[in-house]
Residue frames relative to the residue before (quaternion, step in Angstrom):
aa qw qx qy qz dx dy dz
M 1.0000 0.0000 0.0000 0.0000 0.00 0.00 0.00
L 0.3746 -0.7712 0.4833 0.1771 3.55 -0.92 0.93
G 0.6890 -0.4601 0.2864 0.4812 3.58 1.21 0.16
R 0.6986 -0.5116 0.3267 0.3788 3.50 -1.32 0.40
G 0.6961 0.4985 -0.2812 0.4334 3.60 1.06 -0.61
R 0.3134 0.8038 -0.4665 0.1952 3.56 1.29 0.04
F 0.8032 0.2368 -0.1069 0.5361 3.60 0.91 -0.89
R 0.3160 0.7996 -0.4742 0.1895 3.56 1.27 0.07
E 0.7075 0.4774 -0.2814 0.4385 3.58 0.72 -1.04
V 0.6871 0.4738 -0.2997 0.4621 3.60 0.81 -0.91
V 0.6521 0.5050 -0.3204 0.4659 3.59 0.96 -0.81
E 0.6508 0.5096 -0.3243 0.4599 3.60 0.90 -0.83
R 0.6417 0.5049 -0.3239 0.4778 3.60 1.00 -0.77
Q 0.6429 0.5204 -0.3256 0.4581 3.57 0.93 -0.86
L 0.6972 0.4670 -0.2757 0.4688 3.59 0.89 -0.89
D 0.5998 0.5393 -0.3564 0.4715 3.60 1.13 -0.59
I 0.6598 0.4932 -0.2980 0.4823 3.57 0.94 -0.91
F 0.6275 0.5324 -0.3298 0.4626 3.57 0.97 -0.85
S 0.6536 0.5238 -0.3113 0.4490 3.60 0.89 -0.93
A 0.6824 0.4742 -0.2856 0.4775 3.57 0.95 -0.85
D 0.7026 0.4799 -0.2703 0.4505 3.57 0.83 -1.00
E 0.7863 0.3092 -0.1392 0.5164 3.57 1.01 -0.80
A 0.2087 0.8166 -0.5137 0.1601 3.59 1.18 0.54
A 0.6587 0.5090 -0.3187 0.4533 3.59 0.93 -0.83
L 0.6583 0.5003 -0.3088 0.4701 3.58 0.97 -0.82
L 0.6489 0.5054 -0.3170 0.4723 3.59 0.98 -0.79
A 0.6378 0.5035 -0.3222 0.4857 3.59 1.05 -0.74
E 0.6199 0.5329 -0.3346 0.4688 3.58 1.05 -0.75
G 0.6454 0.5234 -0.3143 0.4591 3.57 1.01 -0.79
K 0.6506 0.5064 -0.3145 0.4705 3.56 0.97 -0.83
A 0.6617 0.4999 -0.3015 0.4705 3.58 0.97 -0.87
A 0.6526 0.5090 -0.3138 0.4654 3.59 0.98 -0.83
D 0.6253 0.5301 -0.3339 0.4653 3.59 1.04 -0.76
T 0.6610 0.4986 -0.2996 0.4740 3.57 0.92 -0.90
A 0.6530 0.5364 -0.3162 0.4312 3.58 0.94 -0.91
W 0.7312 0.4126 -0.2707 0.4710 3.60 0.73 -0.94
T 0.6147 0.5559 -0.3486 0.4377 3.58 1.09 -0.66
N 0.7575 0.3766 -0.1913 0.4977 3.58 1.01 -0.83
A 0.4978 0.6842 -0.4132 0.3365 3.59 1.27 -0.05
G 0.5357 -0.5916 0.4964 0.3415 3.49 -1.30 0.42
R 0.7493 -0.4269 0.2798 0.4219 3.53 -1.30 0.29
E 0.6957 0.5026 -0.2809 0.4295 3.58 0.87 -0.95
E 0.7360 0.4159 -0.2245 0.4847 3.58 1.05 -0.72
S 0.5695 0.6726 -0.3779 0.2837 3.56 1.05 -0.71
E 0.6415 0.5350 -0.3506 0.4235 3.62 0.91 -0.75
E 0.6772 0.4796 -0.2914 0.4758 3.58 0.89 -0.92
L 0.6767 0.4897 -0.2919 0.4659 3.57 0.94 -0.88
F 0.6072 0.5260 -0.3601 0.4742 3.59 1.09 -0.59
G 0.6165 0.5409 -0.3372 0.4622 3.58 1.05 -0.73
D 0.6354 0.5147 -0.3188 0.4793 3.57 1.01 -0.81
Y 0.6390 0.5266 -0.3119 0.4660 3.56 1.00 -0.87
R 0.6642 0.5111 -0.3056 0.4519 3.60 0.89 -0.91
L 0.6059 0.5505 -0.3557 0.4510 3.60 1.07 -0.66
V 0.6651 0.4792 -0.2996 0.4882 3.57 0.98 -0.82
V 0.6261 0.5336 -0.3338 0.4603 3.59 0.95 -0.85
D 0.6684 0.4963 -0.2992 0.4662 3.58 0.91 -0.89
A 0.6413 0.5255 -0.3261 0.4541 3.60 0.99 -0.81
V 0.6528 0.4929 -0.3094 0.4850 3.58 0.95 -0.86
G 0.6674 0.5133 -0.2997 0.4487 3.58 0.87 -0.94
E 0.6513 0.5107 -0.3155 0.4642 3.58 0.98 -0.81
R 0.6505 0.5065 -0.3209 0.4661 3.58 0.99 -0.76
L 0.6326 0.5074 -0.3300 0.4832 3.58 1.00 -0.76
Y 0.6364 0.5302 -0.3145 0.4637 3.57 0.97 -0.88
D 0.6597 0.5132 -0.3082 0.4543 3.59 0.92 -0.89
I 0.6282 0.5209 -0.3330 0.4724 3.58 0.99 -0.81
R 0.6677 0.5147 -0.2957 0.4493 3.55 0.85 -1.02
E 0.7351 0.4411 -0.2487 0.4509 3.56 0.74 -1.03
S 0.5858 0.5654 -0.3755 0.4429 3.60 1.11 -0.57
Y 0.7036 0.4346 -0.2670 0.4948 3.56 0.89 -0.90
A 0.6360 0.5377 -0.3354 0.4403 3.59 0.92 -0.84
G 0.6239 0.5703 -0.3290 0.4211 3.58 1.10 -0.67
T 0.6506 0.5046 -0.3184 0.4698 3.59 1.23 -0.29
L 0.6699 0.5008 -0.2699 0.4771 3.58 1.32 -0.17
D 0.5549 -0.5511 0.4737 0.4049 3.55 -1.25 0.30
E 0.7257 -0.4979 0.2640 0.3947 3.56 -1.22 0.55
E 0.6937 0.4744 -0.2902 0.4577 3.59 0.80 -0.95
T 0.6623 0.4941 -0.2979 0.4781 3.56 0.96 -0.88
A 0.6249 0.5446 -0.3286 0.4527 3.57 1.04 -0.80
D 0.6362 0.5229 -0.3309 0.4608 3.58 1.00 -0.77
D 0.6445 0.5092 -0.3146 0.4757 3.59 1.00 -0.83
Y 0.6440 0.5193 -0.3126 0.4667 3.56 0.99 -0.87
R 0.6455 0.5263 -0.3269 0.4466 3.60 0.89 -0.90
E 0.6371 0.5228 -0.3254 0.4636 3.58 0.98 -0.83
A 0.6706 0.4911 -0.2959 0.4707 3.58 0.92 -0.92
F 0.6519 0.5092 -0.3150 0.4654 3.58 0.95 -0.86
N 0.6610 0.5117 -0.3111 0.4522 3.57 0.84 -0.95
R 0.6492 0.5285 -0.3172 0.4457 3.56 0.88 -0.94
S 0.7099 0.4501 -0.2628 0.4737 3.59 0.83 -0.96
A 0.6611 0.5061 -0.3116 0.4579 3.59 0.94 -0.86
L 0.6532 0.5102 -0.3184 0.4600 3.59 0.99 -0.78
K 0.6337 0.5118 -0.3330 0.4749 3.59 1.07 -0.68
R 0.7551 0.4326 -0.2082 0.4465 3.54 0.86 -0.99
F 0.8053 0.1639 -0.0430 0.5681 3.57 1.02 -0.84
K 0.0320 -0.8772 0.4782 0.0294 3.54 1.01 0.86
R 0.7176 0.4607 -0.2778 0.4423 3.60 0.74 -0.98
Y 0.7407 0.4180 -0.2232 0.4762 3.60 1.15 -0.51
A 0.6729 0.5708 -0.2830 0.3759 3.57 1.13 -0.54
S 0.3894 0.7285 -0.4925 0.2742 3.61 1.17 0.08
F 0.5451 0.6187 -0.3872 0.4125 3.58 1.19 -0.53
L 0.6113 0.5579 -0.3533 0.4362 3.59 1.07 -0.66
E 0.6631 0.4917 -0.3031 0.4761 3.57 0.98 -0.81
E 0.6790 0.4842 -0.2832 0.4735 3.57 1.00 -0.85
G 0.7364 0.4714 -0.2300 0.4274 3.56 1.00 -0.86
E 0.4318 0.7292 -0.4504 0.2809 3.58 1.23 0.02
């Protein structure tokens, strides 16, 4: 193993591109989070459902990015890459990246 930083640059680039490409979706997630958090009792359940749909969409896109690249690597290297991707994605997109932990 070449150390923890082995995939740092590629993962950071992937997440930068994701942030730019999915800026509207990330903004939608932030707005949905604010909406359900500030909603009254009667509205909060429906608005939380809307928020979860956005969270799932973001998580699925992160998962797809991770798995697309991991598919180009041998199994052991892919596992190391997945760990690096998950670590960085969870730091950067904490509220949206739980799908990565569930989807492993």
